[in-house]
C-alpha positions as CSV (number, residue, x, y, z in Angstrom):
1,M,124.5,135.7,103.1
2,S,128.4,136.8,103.6
3,S,128.8,139.8,102.1
4,G,128.4,143.7,102.3
5,S,128.5,146.2,99.9
6,A,129.2,145.2,96.5
7,G,132.0,142.3,95.6
8,Q,133.6,142.5,99.3
9,G,133.7,138.6,100.5
10,T,132.2,136.4,97.5
11,R,132.8,134.5,94.6
12,N,131.8,134.8,91.0
13,G,128.5,133.5,92.0
14,S,127.2,136.7,93.6
15,T,128.9,138.8,92.0
16,G,127.6,137.2,88.6
17,L,124.1,137.5,90.3
18,L,125.2,141.5,90.9
19,T,126.2,142.3,87.4
20,L,123.4,141.0,86.2
21,G,120.9,143.2,88.4
22,R,122.6,146.1,87.3
23,R,122.4,145.2,83.3
24,F,118.1,144.5,84.4
25,L,117.7,147.8,86.4
26,A,119.7,150.1,83.8
27,A,117.4,148.6,81.2
28,T,114.3,148.7,83.2
29,P,112.8,152.4,81.5
30,A,111.8,155.5,83.0
31,L,109.0,154.7,85.8
32,P,107.5,156.9,88.5
33,G,108.1,154.5,90.9
34,D,110.8,152.9,92.7
35,V,112.1,149.2,91.6
36,E,114.2,146.7,93.5
37,L,115.2,143.4,92.4
38,Y,116.4,140.5,94.5
39,L,118.4,137.9,92.6
40,Q,118.9,134.6,94.1
41,R,121.5,131.5,92.8
42,S,121.2,128.4,95.1
43,R,122.0,124.1,94.8
44,T,120.8,121.8,97.0
45,T,121.0,118.2,98.5
46,S,118.9,116.2,100.3
47,I,119.9,112.3,100.9
48,K,118.2,110.0,102.8
49,V,119.4,106.7,103.7
50,Y,117.2,103.8,105.1
51,A,118.4,100.6,106.5
52,R,122.6,100.9,105.1
53,E,120.5,101.6,101.2
54,V,120.6,105.4,100.1
55,E,116.5,105.9,100.1
56,S,116.1,109.2,98.3
57,L,118.8,112.0,97.4
58,V,117.4,115.0,95.3
59,T,119.6,117.8,94.5
60,G,118.2,121.3,93.1
61,A,119.5,124.3,91.3
62,P,116.8,127.0,92.3
63,S,117.1,130.7,90.3
64,G,115.1,133.2,89.9
65,V,114.3,137.0,90.6
66,G,111.5,138.5,92.4
67,V,110.6,141.9,91.3
68,R,108.8,144.7,93.7
69,Y,107.3,148.0,93.0
70,V,106.8,150.7,94.9
71,H,105.0,153.8,93.8
72,E,102.4,156.4,95.8
73,G,102.5,153.9,98.3
74,R,101.3,150.8,96.6
75,Q,103.4,147.7,96.4
76,G,103.6,145.0,93.5
77,Y,105.7,141.9,93.5
78,A,106.3,139.2,90.6
79,Y,109.2,137.1,89.9
80,T,110.4,134.6,87.5
81,A,112.9,131.1,87.0
82,D,114.1,132.4,84.0
83,L,117.1,135.3,84.0
84,G,116.8,135.9,80.9
85,D,116.0,139.9,79.7
86,E,112.8,139.2,78.3
87,A,111.5,137.1,81.3
88,F,112.6,140.5,83.2
89,R,110.5,142.5,81.3
90,R,106.9,140.5,81.6
91,T,107.4,140.1,85.6
92,L,108.7,144.0,86.1
93,D,105.2,144.3,84.0
94,R,103.9,142.4,86.0
95,A,105.0,143.7,89.6
96,M,103.8,147.4,88.0
97,A,99.9,145.6,87.4
98,N,99.9,143.7,90.7
99,A,100.9,147.2,92.4
100,E,97.7,149.4,90.5
101,A,95.2,146.3,92.2
102,T,96.3,147.1,95.5
103,D,95.2,149.6,97.8
104,P,97.5,152.8,98.7
105,D,99.5,152.9,102.3
106,P,101.5,155.5,102.9
107,H,104.1,153.6,105.0
108,V,105.1,151.6,102.5
109,T,108.4,152.5,100.7
110,L,111.8,150.7,99.8
111,P,114.6,151.1,102.5
112,E,117.0,154.3,101.6
113,P,121.5,152.9,100.9
114,A,123.4,152.6,103.4
115,R,126.6,154.2,104.1
116,S,128.3,150.9,104.7
117,Y,127.6,147.2,106.1
118,P,129.1,145.3,108.5
119,D,132.0,142.4,107.9
120,V,130.9,139.1,108.3
121,P,133.3,136.6,106.5
122,G,133.5,132.7,106.3
123,L,130.2,132.4,106.2
124,W,130.7,130.7,102.7
125,R,133.2,127.2,102.9
126,P,133.9,125.5,99.8
127,G,133.5,121.8,100.7
128,V,129.8,122.0,99.9
129,G,130.0,122.3,96.2
130,S,133.4,119.9,96.6
131,T,133.3,117.1,98.2
132,P,132.0,114.4,96.0
133,M,128.2,112.3,96.2
134,E,129.7,110.0,97.6
135,R,131.1,111.0,100.5
136,K,128.2,113.0,101.4
137,I,126.2,109.5,101.3
138,A,128.9,108.4,103.1
139,L,128.0,110.6,106.5
140,A,124.7,110.0,106.6
141,M,125.2,106.2,106.9
142,E,128.6,106.7,109.3
143,A,125.3,108.4,111.2
144,E,122.7,105.0,110.7
145,A,125.5,103.0,111.5
146,V,126.7,103.9,114.3
147,A,123.3,104.1,116.0
148,L,122.7,101.1,114.7
149,A,125.5,99.1,116.4
150,A,124.1,100.5,119.6
151,E,122.7,98.2,122.5
152,E,118.4,98.2,121.8
153,I,118.3,100.6,119.1
154,E,116.3,98.9,116.6
155,T,116.2,100.6,113.8
156,V,117.1,104.5,112.5
157,E,113.7,106.4,110.4
158,E,115.8,108.2,108.2
159,S,119.0,109.2,108.1
160,T,119.5,112.3,106.4
161,Y,122.3,114.5,104.6
162,A,121.2,117.8,103.5
163,D,123.3,120.7,102.0
164,G,123.0,124.4,100.1
165,E,124.6,126.9,98.9
166,S,123.3,130.3,98.0
167,Q,124.4,133.6,96.2
168,V,122.1,136.6,96.4
169,A,122.1,140.0,94.6
170,L,120.0,142.7,95.9
171,V,119.6,145.9,93.6
172,S,117.3,149.2,93.8
173,S,116.6,152.3,91.9
174,L,117.0,154.0,95.0
175,G,120.9,152.9,95.3
176,V,120.6,150.1,96.8
177,E,123.4,147.8,96.1
178,V,124.3,144.3,97.7
179,Q,125.8,141.0,97.1
180,G,126.7,137.7,99.5
181,E,126.6,134.2,99.5
182,Q,127.2,131.5,102.1
183,T,126.9,127.9,102.5
184,V,125.6,125.1,105.4
185,C,124.7,121.8,105.7
186,Y,123.3,119.4,108.4
187,C,122.7,115.5,109.2
188,Y,120.1,114.4,111.6
189,L,118.4,111.3,112.7
190,S,115.6,109.8,114.8
191,A,116.3,106.4,116.4
192,H,114.4,103.5,117.3
193,A,115.2,101.5,121.1
194,R,112.9,98.7,121.5
195,R,112.7,96.5,124.5
196,G,109.6,93.8,125.1
197,E,107.1,96.2,123.7
198,D,108.4,99.2,124.4
199,V,109.8,101.5,122.1
200,Q,111.2,105.1,122.4
201,T,112.9,107.7,119.8
202,A,115.1,110.3,119.7
203,L,117.3,112.3,117.5
204,G,121.3,112.6,117.1
205,Y,122.4,115.7,115.0
206,T,125.3,117.7,113.8
207,T,125.5,121.4,111.9
208,G,128.1,122.9,110.0
209,R,129.3,125.0,106.5
210,Q,130.8,121.9,104.6
211,P,130.6,118.5,105.4
212,E,134.4,118.3,106.5
213,E,132.9,120.1,109.5
214,L,130.0,117.4,110.3
215,E,130.7,114.6,113.3
216,A,128.2,112.4,111.9
217,E,129.6,109.2,114.2
218,A,128.6,112.2,117.3
219,A,125.0,112.7,116.2
220,G,123.9,109.0,115.6
221,A,125.4,107.9,119.2
222,E,123.5,111.0,120.5
223,A,120.2,110.2,118.6
224,A,120.6,105.8,120.1
225,L,121.5,107.2,123.7
226,K,118.7,109.5,124.4
227,A,116.3,106.5,123.0
228,R,117.9,103.8,125.1
229,R,117.6,106.1,128.2
230,L,114.1,106.2,127.6
231,L,113.6,103.0,127.5
232,G,110.9,102.1,130.4
233,A,109.1,105.4,130.2
234,A,105.9,106.3,132.1
235,P,104.0,109.0,133.6
236,C,104.9,110.5,136.5
237,P,102.4,112.2,139.6
238,S,101.3,115.3,138.6
239,G,102.0,118.6,140.2
240,S,104.0,121.6,140.2
241,Y,107.6,121.6,139.4
242,T,111.1,123.0,138.7
243,V,111.4,121.5,134.6
244,V,114.6,121.9,133.1
245,L,114.5,122.1,129.3
246,D,116.6,120.1,126.8
247,R,118.1,122.8,124.6
248,E,116.1,121.8,121.4
249,V,113.3,122.1,123.3
250,A,114.5,125.9,124.9
251,A,115.1,126.5,121.0
252,A,111.2,126.1,120.1
253,V,109.9,128.1,123.0
254,L,112.2,130.9,122.3
255,G,110.8,130.5,118.1
256,I,107.0,130.8,119.3
257,V,108.8,133.8,121.9
258,S,110.2,135.7,118.9
259,Q,107.2,135.5,116.7
260,A,105.3,138.2,119.7
261,L,108.7,140.3,119.3
262,S,108.0,140.8,115.2
263,A,107.1,145.0,115.2
264,E,104.2,143.1,112.5
265,A,102.6,141.4,115.5
266,V,102.4,143.8,118.2
267,Q,101.5,146.5,115.0
268,K,98.9,144.0,114.3
269,G,97.8,143.7,118.2
270,R,98.6,140.1,118.2
271,S,101.9,140.2,121.1
272,L,101.1,139.5,124.5
273,F,104.2,141.3,124.8
274,A,102.3,145.2,122.5
275,G,102.4,147.6,125.3
276,K,105.3,146.2,127.5
277,E,108.1,148.0,125.9
278,G,110.6,149.0,129.0
279,E,108.7,146.6,131.2
280,Q,109.8,143.6,133.4
281,V,108.9,140.3,131.8
282,G,111.5,138.3,132.6
283,A,113.5,137.5,135.8
284,K,117.0,139.7,135.9
285,Q,119.5,136.7,134.4
286,L,117.1,136.6,130.5
287,C,119.3,138.4,127.9
288,L,117.9,137.6,124.3
289,V,119.3,139.7,120.9
290,D,118.7,139.1,117.6
291,N,122.4,138.7,116.2
292,G,121.9,138.8,112.0
293,I,125.6,138.7,112.0
294,H,126.7,136.5,114.7
295,P,130.2,134.2,112.1
296,E,128.8,131.0,113.6
297,G,125.2,132.1,113.1
298,M,123.5,130.0,110.6
299,D,121.0,132.5,108.9
300,S,123.5,135.4,110.0
301,S,124.8,137.8,107.2
302,A,126.0,141.9,106.0
303,F,122.1,143.1,105.7
304,D,118.4,141.4,105.3
305,D,116.5,140.9,102.4
306,E,115.4,144.2,101.8
307,G,120.0,145.4,101.8
308,V,119.7,146.8,105.5
309,P,122.3,146.3,106.9
310,R,122.1,143.5,110.2
311,G,123.7,143.6,113.6
312,Q,122.3,143.0,116.8
313,T,119.1,144.0,118.2
314,D,118.2,144.1,122.4
315,L,114.6,141.4,122.6
316,I,115.2,141.2,126.2
317,R,117.7,142.6,128.4
318,D,118.1,141.2,132.2
319,G,114.4,140.2,132.3
320,V,113.6,144.0,130.8
321,L,111.5,143.9,127.6
322,A,114.0,146.0,124.9
323,G,112.5,145.6,121.9
324,F,111.1,144.7,118.7
325,L,112.5,143.6,115.3
326,Y,112.0,146.0,112.1
327,D,111.8,146.2,108.7
328,T,111.4,149.3,107.1
329,Y,107.9,148.8,106.5
330,T,107.1,148.4,110.3
331,A,109.4,151.2,110.9
332,N,107.6,153.8,109.0
333,R,104.5,152.3,110.9
334,E,106.4,153.9,114.2
335,G,106.4,158.1,112.3
336,G,109.8,157.9,111.5
337,E,110.9,157.2,116.0
338,R,111.9,154.0,114.6
339,G,114.3,152.4,112.2
340,S,114.7,148.8,110.1
341,T,116.5,146.5,112.9
342,G,117.8,144.2,109.8
343,N,115.3,141.9,109.9
344,A,113.4,142.0,107.0
345,S,113.5,138.1,105.6
346,R,111.6,136.5,102.6
347,G,111.8,132.3,102.0
348,S,113.4,132.7,98.6
349,Y,113.5,135.0,95.4
350,R,109.2,133.8,95.1
351,S,108.2,136.2,97.7
352,A,108.1,139.9,99.1
353,P,109.8,140.6,102.6
354,G,108.2,140.4,105.4
355,V,109.3,140.1,109.7
356,S,111.5,137.6,110.9
357,S,113.7,137.1,113.3
358,S,117.7,135.6,111.7
359,N,119.9,134.4,114.4
360,L,118.4,134.2,118.2
361,V,120.6,133.8,121.2
362,L,120.0,133.0,125.1
363,E,122.6,134.2,127.3
364,E,124.4,131.0,128.6
365,G,124.8,129.9,132.8
366,E,127.3,128.1,134.4
367,G,128.0,124.7,134.0
368,S,127.3,121.7,132.0
369,L,123.4,119.8,132.3
370,E,124.9,117.4,134.4
371,A,125.9,120.6,137.2
372,L,122.5,122.6,136.8
373,F,120.4,119.0,137.4
374,G,122.6,119.3,140.7
375,R,121.2,122.8,141.0
376,V,117.8,122.0,140.6
377,G,118.1,118.8,143.1
378,R,114.3,117.6,142.3
379,G,112.3,118.5,138.9
380,L,111.4,117.5,135.3
381,Y,114.0,117.3,132.1
382,V,111.9,117.7,129.5
383,L,114.3,115.9,126.6
384,S,111.6,116.7,123.6
385,V,107.7,117.8,122.9
386,T,104.7,117.4,120.9
387,G,101.6,120.0,120.3
388,L,104.0,123.1,119.9
389,H,102.2,124.4,117.1
390,S,98.5,124.2,118.6
391,G,99.9,124.1,122.0
392,A,102.0,126.9,122.7
393,N,100.0,130.6,121.2
394,P,102.2,133.7,120.4
395,V,99.1,136.2,121.0
396,S,97.9,134.7,124.5
397,G,100.4,133.1,125.7
398,E,98.7,129.7,126.4
399,F,101.3,126.9,126.5
400,S,100.1,123.5,126.4
401,V,102.5,120.7,125.4
402,G,103.2,117.0,125.7
403,A,106.0,116.1,126.8
404,V,109.1,113.2,127.1
405,G,112.6,113.1,129.5
406,H,112.8,111.8,132.3
407,L,112.9,112.9,136.1
408,I,115.1,114.6,138.0
409,E,116.1,113.2,141.6
410,N,118.7,114.1,143.9
411,G,120.5,116.1,141.3
412,S,121.0,113.8,139.0
413,L,118.7,112.3,135.7
414,G,116.3,109.8,136.9
415,A,113.7,107.4,136.1
416,P,112.2,108.0,132.2
417,V,108.8,110.2,132.2
418,R,106.2,109.5,128.7
419,E,102.7,110.7,128.8
420,I,102.2,114.0,130.5
421,T,101.7,117.9,130.1
422,I,103.0,119.8,131.1
423,A,101.4,123.5,131.5
424,S,102.7,126.9,131.6
425,D,101.7,130.4,129.4
426,L,104.6,132.6,128.3
427,L,105.2,135.4,131.1
428,S,104.9,133.0,133.6
429,M,107.7,130.8,131.7
430,L,109.9,134.1,131.3
431,H,109.3,135.4,134.9
432,N,110.0,131.6,136.3
433,L,113.3,131.0,134.6
434,S,115.2,130.5,137.8
435,D,118.6,128.7,136.2
436,R,120.8,127.8,133.2
437,A,124.0,125.4,131.8
438,G,126.7,126.7,130.5
439,D,125.8,124.8,127.2
440,Q,124.7,127.1,124.6
441,R,124.3,125.2,121.5
442,W,123.4,126.2,117.9
443,I,119.7,124.7,117.3
444,P,118.4,124.4,113.3
445,F,115.0,122.7,113.6
446,H,112.9,125.9,114.3
447,G,114.7,128.8,112.9
448,S,118.6,129.5,114.0
449,V,118.9,129.8,117.5
450,L,121.7,129.7,120.1
451,T,120.5,128.4,123.5
452,P,121.8,126.4,126.2
453,A,119.8,124.9,129.0
454,V,117.0,126.5,131.1
455,A,115.2,126.1,134.6
456,I,112.1,126.9,135.1
457,S,110.1,126.7,137.9
458,Q,106.3,126.1,138.4
459,F,105.0,124.2,135.4
460,A,102.2,122.4,136.0
461,V,103.0,119.0,134.9
462,S,99.3,116.4,134.4
463,G,100.5,112.3,134.7
464,T,99.3,110.0,136.9
C-alpha cells in the first residue's frame, strides 16, 4: 500500500478506514491483552474475451476487518465482511475466544509502533476507477485482435483484462496507526499457433497501475510471435547444456527460492538454506534482494501487513547468503537478535499474517537477450516450463520440470524444442549462474519479481 503514517499520500478511502479503525479501537473495552485491526476495502474487475466477444465480466467490492487478539502468548484471529459496530464487537469476541483455545507461545506478540515510515509515492493511480468499462473491454479485445491477425495464429484461448484498487488501514492497542492504497492492472493472453497438426501456445502480457499504461497490442504481438516460433518443435538430444531461462521462467525459479529464504521455513527445518547464512550459496555475480519499497513494484508499500515499515533486505549478495525474511513472530524466535524485515503478508483481511517476499529483484547483467545468446554460443533457451509445483522442491532443492523453448546455435535463436525435461538442484543452479542479460522485466505471475534472463551451466537435459 502506498502510505506511511496516518494521512500521508492517501485519498478518502484509506483515510476513512483509519478513522473507522480508530473508532472501533476506542469502543473496545479494557482488555488484558493486545488488539490489532486490519481493515481493507477493495474494488476489482476481471474481463475475459474470446472470439472477439466478452465471455465474462466480473466486478467485486470485497471489504472487511480482521481482528487479532494476543494475550499471554495466545493468539486468536477472526474476521467479518460487515464494517458495522455490532459486527466488530462479535468479531472481537470470537478472536478472544479463539485465543483462549490455543496453546501459549512466548514468541507471539504484536509489533510496537514505528518511529517513521518510508515514503513510497505513486502506488495509486486514478485511472483504474475512472476508466470506462468499455475501454477496459477494448484493451482485452485489442490484445486478442493483434494476436489473431498474425500468420498461423488459430485462436486466442482467453484475452484477459484485470485490475484492482485496494485501501488498507491498520491500528492496534499498542499504538500502530497506518493507512495506504494502491492500484494495479494487467492484460494477458495465450495465443495458439497451428501448422498442420502441430499446435503451439505462448503467453503475452502487460502490466501497469492504470489502464492507460498498458500496452495491449504489444502483449498480443508478443504472444503471437512466441507461439509461431515454436511451430515445428521437437525433442533435442539429451546431454548437459548451458540453459538460458527466459524472464518468466527465471521469476518462477526465484519464487521457489524465496520460499526457502523465509525465516519460518528455516526455523521449521524446511529450507535448503538452513545453517548456511554467511556461506557462498551461489555465483559471485548473484545478487538477490527483497525490495518492499521499489516505486515500480507490484507489491510495494510503506508498511507490511502487521504495520512494520518495509525496506530492502539483502538475501544473497555476491553469491553469499546474507539473510532471511522475517515477520514479528519469526524475529521473536531469534531471541532478540533479529528484527522483522517488514515481510508480514496476508492474502486479505480474512487471514492472519505470515512471512512472504514482497518484490524480489535479481540484479541484471548487460545487453539484450540476443546478446546473451551470443555470449552463450551453444545451449538451450527455455521459454516456459511445466510441472513446477511438483518438480521443484524448496526443502530438498530438487528441480526437474518439463520445458519448451529453442536451441541456441552459433550464438543465435535456433530450432524450437519441446517434450524435454531439464533437471538440476536449486543450489547447483545458483552456483552455476554464469551470465545475465540486461533486460529486467516485472513478472506478475509468481508474486512480484523483477528479473533479467539468466544463463545457467551444467543443466541435465533429457530429450532424445
